[in-house]
C-alpha positions in Angstrom: 0.0 0.0 0.0 2.8 2.4 0.8 2.7 5.8 2.5 3.6 9.4 1.8 7.1 10.5 3.0 6.6 13.0 5.8 8.8 16.2 5.6 9.3 18.9 8.3 10.5 22.4 7.1 12.6 24.5 9.4 13.5 28.1 8.5 13.2 31.4 10.3 11.9 33.2 7.2 8.2 32.7 6.6 8.5 33.5 2.9 11.1 30.8 2.4 9.0 28.2 4.1 5.9 29.2 2.1 8.0 29.1 -1.1 9.4 25.6 -0.4 5.9 24.3 0.4 4.7 25.2 -3.2 7.8 24.5 -5.3 6.5 21.0 -6.0 3.3 19.0 -5.9 4.3 17.2 -2.8 1.6 14.5 -2.7 1.9 13.9 -6.4 5.6 13.2 -5.9 5.0 11.0 -2.8 5.7 13.5 -0.1 3.7 15.4 2.5 4.7 18.5 4.5 3.6 17.7 8.0 4.8 20.8 9.7 7.0 23.9 9.7 9.1 25.6 12.4 11.0 28.9 12.6 13.9 27.5 14.7 15.5 24.3 16.0 13.7 24.4 19.3 10.3 24.6 17.6 11.3 21.8 15.3 12.2 19.4 18.1 8.7 19.9 19.6 7.1 19.2 16.2 9.2 16.1 15.6 7.4 14.6 18.6 4.0 15.4 17.2 4.5 14.7 13.4 7.2 11.9 13.3 8.8 13.1 10.0 10.9 11.0 7.8 12.9 14.0 6.6 13.8 17.4 8.1 14.7 20.2 5.7 16.4 22.9 7.8 18.1 26.2 7.4 21.5 26.7 9.0 21.4 30.2 10.5 18.4 30.6 12.8 17.7 32.2 16.2 17.4 30.2 19.5 18.7 27.0 18.0 20.6 26.9 14.7 20.8 24.2 12.1 24.1 22.7 13.3 22.8 22.2 16.8 19.5 20.9 15.6 21.2 18.4 13.3 23.3 17.0 16.2 20.3 16.7 18.5 18.2 14.9 15.8 20.9 12.5 15.0 21.5 11.8 18.7 17.8 11.2 19.6 16.2 10.3 16.3 18.9 8.6 14.2 16.3 7.3 11.7 15.4 10.8 10.5 17.2 12.1 7.4 18.3 15.7 7.2 18.8 18.1 4.3 20.5 21.4 4.9 19.6 24.8 3.3 22.4 27.3 3.3 23.8 30.5 1.6 27.1 30.6 -0.3 29.1 31.9 2.7 27.9 29.2 5.1 29.8 26.3 3.4 32.4 25.8 6.1 29.6 25.9 8.7 27.6 23.4 6.6 30.6 21.0 6.3 30.5 20.3 10.0 27.0 19.0 9.8 28.0 16.2 7.3 30.0 14.7 10.2 26.6 14.2 11.9 25.2 12.4 8.9 23.1 14.9 6.8 22.0 13.6 3.4 22.6 16.7 1.2 22.7 20.5 1.2 21.0 23.0 -1.1 22.2 26.5 -1.7 19.3 28.9 -1.1 20.1 31.2 -4.0 19.9 28.2 -6.4 16.9 26.6 -4.8 14.4 25.3 -7.4 11.9 22.6 -7.8 14.2 20.2 -9.6 17.0 20.5 -7.0 14.6 20.2 -4.1 12.9 17.1 -5.5 16.3 15.5 -6.2 17.5 16.1 -2.6 14.2 14.7 -1.2 14.3 11.6 -3.3 17.9 11.0 -2.3 17.0 11.3 1.4 13.9 9.0 0.9 16.1 6.3 -0.7 18.1 6.1 2.5 15.1 5.3 4.6 15.2 1.5 5.3 12.1 -0.4 4.0 10.2 2.7 3.0 7.6 2.0 0.4 6.4 5.1 -1.5 2.8 5.9 -2.2 2.4 7.9 -5.4 -0.6 10.3 -5.7 -1.7 11.0 -9.2 -3.4 14.3 -8.2 -3.3 16.8 -5.4 -5.7 16.2 -2.6 -8.3 18.7 -1.6 -6.4 19.3 1.6 -3.3 20.3 -0.3 -5.2 22.6 -2.6 -6.8 24.3 0.5 -3.3 24.7 2.0 -2.1 26.5 -1.2 -5.1 28.8 -1.1 -4.5 29.6 2.5 -0.9 30.5 1.6 -2.1 32.9 -1.1 -1.3 30.8 -4.2 -3.6 30.7 -7.2 -4.8 27.1 -8.0 -7.3 25.3 -10.2 -9.7 22.7 -9.0 -9.5 19.8 -11.4 -12.7 18.2 -12.6 -11.8 14.9 -11.0 -11.6 16.7 -7.6 -14.9 18.5 -7.9 -16.9 15.5 -6.6 -15.3 16.2 -3.2 -17.4 19.4 -3.1 -20.8 18.2 -4.2 -22.9 20.9 -2.4 -23.6 24.5 -3.3 -22.6 26.3 -0.1 -19.4 26.6 1.8 -18.4 27.8 5.3 -15.1 27.7 7.1 -14.8 26.6 10.7 -11.7 27.7 12.6 -10.5 25.9 15.7 -8.2 27.7 18.1 -6.3 25.2 20.3 -3.8 27.5 22.1 -5.4 27.0 25.6 -6.1 23.3 25.3 -4.3 21.2 27.9 -3.3 18.5 25.4 -2.1 21.0 22.7 1.5 19.9 23.1 0.8 16.1 22.9 1.6 14.2 19.8 -1.0 14.1 17.0 -3.4 16.4 18.9 -4.7 18.2 15.8 -5.0 14.9 14.0 -7.1 13.4 16.7 -9.2 16.5 16.9 -9.9 16.4 13.1 -10.7 12.6 13.3 -13.2 13.4 16.1 -15.0 15.9 13.9 -14.9 13.7 10.9 -16.5 10.9 12.9 -19.3 13.1 14.2 -19.9 14.7 10.9 -20.4 11.3 9.2 -23.0 10.4 11.8 -24.9 13.7 11.3 -28.6 13.9 10.6 -28.2 15.7 7.3 -25.8 15.4 4.4 -22.7 17.6 4.2 -19.0 17.1 3.8 -16.1 18.4 5.9 -12.4 18.8 5.0 -10.1 19.4 8.0 -6.6 20.8 7.4 -3.9 22.2 9.8 -3.4 26.0 9.4 -0.6 26.4 12.0 0.4 24.9 15.4 -2.5 26.7 17.1 -5.2 26.5 14.5 -7.1 23.9 12.5 -9.4 24.8 9.6 -12.4 22.7 8.6 -14.0 23.5 5.2 -17.8 22.6 5.4 -19.7 21.9 2.2 -23.6 21.7 2.4 -26.8 22.8 0.8 -28.5 26.1 1.6 -31.6 24.5 3.1 -29.4 22.8 5.8 -27.9 26.0 7.1 -29.9 26.0 10.3 -29.2 22.3 10.9 -25.5 22.9 10.4 -25.4 25.8 12.9 -27.3 23.7 15.5 -24.8 20.8 15.0 -21.8 23.1 15.3 -23.1 24.8 18.5 -23.5 21.3 20.1 -20.0 20.3 19.1 -18.4 23.6 20.3 -20.2 23.3 23.7 -18.3 20.1 24.5 -15.0 21.7 25.3 -14.3 25.0 27.1 -10.6 24.8 26.2 -11.2 25.2 22.5 -12.4 28.3 20.7 -14.3 28.1 17.4 -15.1 30.7 14.8 -17.5 30.2 11.9 -17.4 32.3 8.7 -20.3 33.6 6.7 -21.5 31.4 3.9 -19.9 31.6 0.5 -20.1 29.7 -2.8 -16.7 30.0 -4.6 -14.2 27.4 -3.3 -11.2 29.5 -4.6 -12.2 32.2 -2.0 -11.2 30.0 0.9 -7.9 31.8 1.5 -9.5 35.2 1.4 -12.3 34.2 3.8 -9.9 32.7 6.3 -7.5 35.7 6.4 -10.1 38.5 6.2 -12.8 37.0 8.3 -12.0 33.8 10.2 -8.6 34.8 11.8 -10.1 38.1 12.9 -13.0 36.3 14.6 -10.5 34.0 16.4 -8.6 37.0 17.6 -11.8 38.3 19.2 -11.6 35.5 21.7 -9.2 37.7 23.7 -12.1 40.0 24.3 -14.8 37.3 24.6 -13.1 34.4 26.5 -16.5 33.1 27.6 -17.7 32.5 24.0 -17.0 29.0 22.6 -18.3 29.9 19.1 -17.6 33.3 17.5 -19.7 34.4 14.5 -20.1 37.8 13.0 -23.8 37.9 13.5 -23.6 37.0 17.2 -21.1 39.7 18.2 -22.3 43.0 19.7 -21.8 46.2 17.7 -18.1 47.2 17.7 -17.5 50.1 20.1 -15.0 52.8 19.5 -12.7 54.1 22.3 -10.6 57.2 22.3 -6.8 56.8 22.3 -5.2 56.8 25.7 -3.8 60.2 26.4 -0.4 59.5 28.0 0.4 63.2 28.3 -2.8 63.8 30.4 -2.0 60.8 32.6 1.6 62.1 33.0 0.6 65.7 33.9 -1.9 64.5 36.6 0.8 62.1 37.9 3.5 64.8 38.1 1.1 67.1 40.0 0.6 64.2 42.4 -3.0 64.0 41.6 -2.7 60.3 41.8 -6.4 59.5 42.3 -7.3 61.5 39.2 -4.5 59.9 37.2 -5.5 56.3 38.2 -9.3 57.0 37.7 -8.6 58.2 34.2 -6.4 55.1 33.6 -9.0 52.7 34.9 -11.8 54.3 32.8 -9.9 54.3 29.6 -8.6 50.8 30.0 -12.1 49.5 30.7 -13.3 51.3 27.5 -10.5 49.8 25.5 -11.1 46.3 26.7 -14.6 46.5 25.2 -13.3 47.6 21.8 -12.8 44.1 20.5 -11.6 45.2 17.0 -8.4 46.6 18.5 -5.4 44.5 17.7 -4.4 42.4 20.6 -0.7 43.1 20.2 -1.4 46.9 20.3 -3.6 46.5 23.4 -0.9 44.6 25.3 1.8 47.0 24.1 -0.1 49.9 25.5 -0.4 48.3 28.9 3.3 47.5 28.9 4.1 51.1 28.0 1.9 52.4 30.8 3.7 50.2 33.3 7.2 51.3 32.1 6.2 55.0 31.9 4.7 55.0 35.4 7.9 53.4 36.9 10.0 56.1 35.2 7.8 58.9 36.5 8.1 57.6 40.1 11.8 57.4 39.8 12.0 61.0 38.5 9.9 62.0 41.5 12.5 60.5 43.8 10.4 57.5 45.0 12.1 54.2 45.8 11.2 52.1 42.8 13.8 49.3 43.1 11.2 46.7 43.7 8.9 48.0 41.0 11.7 48.0 38.5 12.4 44.4 39.3 8.7 43.4 39.1 7.8 45.3 35.9 9.6 42.7 33.6 7.5 40.0 35.2 4.4 42.1 34.4 5.6 42.4 30.8 5.9 38.6 30.5 2.5 38.0 32.2 0.7 40.5 29.9 2.4 38.9 26.8 1.1 35.5 27.8 -2.4 36.7 29.0 -5.2 35.0 27.1 -7.9 37.7 27.7 -8.3 41.4 28.1 -9.8 40.9 31.6 -6.6 39.0 32.6 -4.4 41.9 31.4 -6.6 44.5 33.3 -6.2 42.4 36.5 -2.4 42.5 36.0 -2.5 46.3 35.5 -4.6 46.7 38.6 -2.2 44.6 40.6 0.7 46.8 39.4 -1.2 50.0 40.3 -1.7 48.6 43.8 2.1 48.2 44.1 2.5 51.8 42.8 0.1 53.1 45.5 2.1 51.2 48.1 5.3 52.8 46.8 3.8 56.3 47.0 2.3 55.7 50.5 5.7 54.5 51.8 7.0 58.1 51.6 5.8 59.9 54.7 4.0 63.3 54.2 6.5 65.0 56.5 9.3 64.0 54.1 7.6 65.9 51.3 7.2 68.9 53.5 10.8 68.6 54.5 11.9 68.6 50.9 9.9 71.7 50.1 11.3 73.5 53.1 14.8 72.6 52.1 14.2 74.0 48.6 12.6 77.2 49.9 15.5 77.7 52.3 18.0 77.2 49.5 16.3 79.9 47.5 16.4 82.3 50.4 20.1 81.7 50.9 21.0 82.0 47.2 18.4 84.6 45.9 21.2 87.0 44.9 22.7 84.4 42.5 21.3 83.8 39.0 18.9 81.1 40.2 17.2 79.0 37.5 14.8 76.1 37.7 17.3 73.9 36.0 20.1 74.7 38.4 18.0 74.3 41.6 16.6 71.0 40.2 20.1 69.8 39.6 21.2 70.7 43.1 18.3 68.6 44.6 18.7 65.8 42.0 15.2 66.5 40.6 14.0 66.6 37.0 13.3 70.3 36.2 9.7 69.5 35.0 9.1 67.5 38.1 10.5 70.3 40.4 8.2 72.8 38.7 5.1 70.7 39.2 6.2 69.6 42.7 6.7 73.2 43.8 3.4 74.4 42.4 1.4 71.5 43.9 2.9 72.0 47.4 3.0 75.7 47.5 0.5 78.6 46.9 2.8 79.9 44.1 5.1 78.5 41.5 8.9 78.4 41.5 9.5 81.7 39.6 6.8 83.5 41.6 8.4 82.4 44.9 11.9 83.5 43.8 10.6 86.9 42.7 8.8 87.4 46.0 11.9 86.5 48.0 14.0 88.9 45.9 11.5 91.8 46.1 11.2 91.3 49.9 15.0 91.7 50.2 14.9 94.7 47.8 12.4 96.5 50.0 14.8 96.1 53.0 17.7 97.5 51.0 15.6 100.4 49.7 14.9 101.3 53.3 18.2 100.6 54.9 20.7 102.4 52.6 21.0 105.0 49.9 22.4 102.8 47.2 21.1 103.5 43.7 18.1 101.4 42.7 20.1 100.0 39.7 22.6 98.5 42.1 19.9 97.2 44.4 18.4 95.3 41.5 21.7 93.5 40.8 22.2 92.9 44.6 19.0 90.9 44.8 19.7 88.8 41.6 18.3 90.7 38.7 20.6 91.3 35.7 17.9 93.3 33.9 17.0 96.6 35.8 13.8 97.2 33.8 12.6 93.7 34.6 13.3 94.3 38.3 11.2 97.4 38.2 8.4 95.6 36.5 8.4 92.7 39.0 8.7 95.1 42.0 5.7 97.2 40.9 3.6 94.0 40.3 4.3 92.8 43.8 4.4 96.1 45.8 2.0 98.1 43.7 4.5 100.9 43.0 7.9 101.4 41.4 11.1 101.1 43.5 11.6 104.9 43.4 8.0 105.6 44.4 8.3 103.0 47.2 11.5 104.7 48.6 9.9 108.2 48.5 6.7 107.0 50.2 8.7 105.4 53.0 10.8 108.6 53.5 7.8 110.9 53.9 5.9 108.6 56.2 
């Protein structure tokens, strides 16, 4: 009877993997691509699941390269044959793998269908007792796989009997959270389960399951229009059997060649919505609520409230906006998680600039980044954010109020002692190891007047004493209290005292 020769493709470039998959008619030549990985570590996990005869691997990859992968395979799976993909400059690197027993190597720039098939056949001939099964035509599953990868194909007349009904839908199965996901042949067992239940259905339709990637299976459903309600009822019963799987069902369509477009533009989006609807086992366009729109989170507004120490205001705004965003299910999951990570990083930096002790928070924030990245739902990420905010509040409350008062008193005392010098916000902030922007906000929030207003008041108070105590010219007095511009001194003096310096001196003399 024979069998197809199973091949695993390993390359960190997606376009290379996709190209290799469609260089040849694999099943027609007696081969089947049973999986693909982006590095050696992923490949080893897939070997357990797919049991390939041949591994076709790139040399230069992240995490685990082709040389290490080759040695590991030959050590633990000596029966698997290996073909190396390389660039011209990698030959010395490739030569070391031949000592481990690779079959052949192919130069990537010269990769073509003839060379690939020749290397595969050479590897297959080294498999003891292997009996090849030749397929005269591509299977429907292989055609679906090409359509999913964006290739144009034609459905041969001999294959059209596999789609005897007039209507099509695509059912997607997300297995990321299933407890048995990592076990060997999990997707294959899942597909067999569906096939068995479909064959025993109470109405006639056909199903064609294929693997999309490690986390997703695709089932093409073919049925007649009048059975639409029965099909939905059947799918709802099936999807209710497992809370660890998420299903998404496309709208009906009639052109088989639209499968790839339907999967990418509709089905994968629906599966992504599980992040926002973790309680839904089956996601369909018609059962989703209207998509809400949320305003972009204003980091500047949050920052300003935070710098003014209006922490409750800042956190209330954060909580409200994140709750709104978590209900906007069309927002890309990666963007949503990135925003939360940015908020955590930004908040830690703000606290550091405000001289809080953030050592523990800085250690913890990377754990938060990892947890958010792995979170399976929007609600889970919000819980992590709330946990972080509680730690932030504890960090803030750990600084006694009297310490803040003491800091302000020290700053004010410094100004009084150095008012005659060219004081600037930047210089004072540097002296106290503050960020200038933070010092400005800190001073305003803890005092009735801002930094500049306070400096001017101290200087004018000293100027009034000098105007009364000696007969020095007013121009000298202005420089004595720290003003390099006499006209500006007169302007500030009049604003605070209500009269010019000369008028003030005359009024005091005639009292």
